[in-house]
C-alpha positions in Angstrom: 186.5 63.1 196.0 184.2 64.8 198.5 183.4 62.8 201.7 180.6 64.1 203.9 181.2 62.5 207.3 178.6 64.3 209.3 175.7 64.8 206.8 174.8 61.1 206.2 171.2 60.0 206.0 171.6 57.8 209.0 172.9 60.6 211.2 170.2 63.0 209.9 167.5 60.3 210.8 169.1 59.8 214.3 169.1 63.5 214.9 165.5 63.8 213.8 164.5 60.9 216.2 166.4 62.5 219.1 164.5 65.6 218.5 161.2 63.8 218.6 162.2 62.1 221.8 163.1 65.5 223.3 159.6 66.8 222.2 157.9 63.8 223.7 159.8 64.3 227.0 158.6 67.9 227.1 155.0 66.8 226.3 155.1 64.2 229.2 156.5 66.8 231.6 153.6 69.1 230.6 151.1 66.3 231.2 152.6 65.6 234.6 152.6 69.3 235.5 148.9 69.5 234.6 147.8 66.3 236.4 145.6 68.4 238.8 144.4 70.9 236.2 140.6 70.5 235.7 139.7 69.7 232.1 143.3 69.1 230.9 143.7 66.4 228.3 146.8 64.1 227.9 148.9 64.9 224.9 151.4 62.7 223.0 153.3 62.4 219.7 153.0 59.4 217.5 156.2 57.4 217.1 155.0 55.1 214.5 154.3 58.1 212.3 157.6 59.6 213.3 159.6 56.6 212.3 157.6 56.2 209.0 158.2 59.8 208.3 161.9 59.8 209.0 162.4 56.7 206.8 160.3 58.2 204.0 162.2 61.5 204.2 165.5 59.5 204.0 164.5 57.3 201.1 162.6 59.6 198.8 163.4 63.1 199.8 160.4 63.8 202.0 157.4 62.0 200.5 156.4 58.7 199.0 156.3 58.7 195.2 154.6 56.4 192.7 157.2 55.0 190.2 154.8 52.6 188.5 151.4 53.1 187.1 150.1 50.1 189.2 151.3 51.4 192.5 148.7 52.2 195.1 148.7 55.8 196.2 150.1 56.0 199.9 148.2 57.8 202.5 149.8 59.1 205.7 149.8 56.8 208.7 148.6 58.6 211.9 149.7 62.1 212.9 152.7 63.3 211.0 154.9 66.5 211.0 155.5 66.6 214.7 151.8 66.8 215.3 150.8 66.5 218.9 147.6 64.7 219.5 145.2 63.7 222.4 145.1 59.9 222.8 141.6 58.5 222.8 139.9 56.1 225.3 141.7 57.3 228.4 139.6 57.3 231.6 138.5 60.8 232.6 138.2 61.8 236.3 135.2 63.8 237.6 137.1 67.1 236.8 137.4 66.0 233.1 141.2 65.5 233.5 142.5 62.3 232.0 146.1 62.4 233.0 147.3 59.0 234.4 150.6 59.1 236.3 151.3 55.4 235.6 150.7 56.0 231.9 152.9 59.0 231.9 155.7 57.3 233.7 155.6 54.5 231.2 155.9 57.0 228.4 158.8 58.7 230.3 160.6 55.3 230.6 160.1 54.5 226.9 161.4 58.0 225.9 164.4 57.5 228.2 165.1 54.1 226.7 164.8 55.4 223.1 167.2 58.3 224.0 169.7 55.9 225.5 169.5 53.5 222.6 170.0 56.3 220.1 172.9 57.9 221.9 174.6 54.5 222.1 174.2 54.0 218.3 175.6 57.5 217.7 178.6 56.8 220.0 179.3 53.6 218.1 179.2 55.4 214.8 181.5 58.1 216.0 183.9 55.6 217.6 184.2 53.9 214.2 185.0 57.2 212.6 187.5 58.0 215.4 189.2 54.5 215.0 189.4 55.1 211.2 191.1 58.5 211.7 193.4 57.3 214.4 194.5 54.2 212.6 195.0 56.1 209.3 197.3 58.6 211.0 199.4 55.9 212.8 200.2 54.1 209.5 202.2 57.0 208.2 
């Protein structure tokens, strides 16, 4: 019997999500670095699309599929595939820059929280694995 401890779907999804969080942190850092650059537009990554994409990849091998004739064909929700986009509706200053430090700090806080939550979940998963290994070796 083959047991793949480190290639589970859950771990792969967690890894993907951490990668997206890392990418978002880089985008926020770039936005903050360009706060005084005339004409610069704020960029972001869609996390609704990210979660949908990760769940879809895990459940169906990368895309939604129709298994019944009466199913409605699914269309992608928002930007996908790590696509960076420019949020609409932000207030532009006279120099056409729309970076808002409060908005960016909120995104940075959300990203930090998501990263902390995901690392705690990973730590718990590996602690369970460690406990199983240690208890298995002490019963001999």
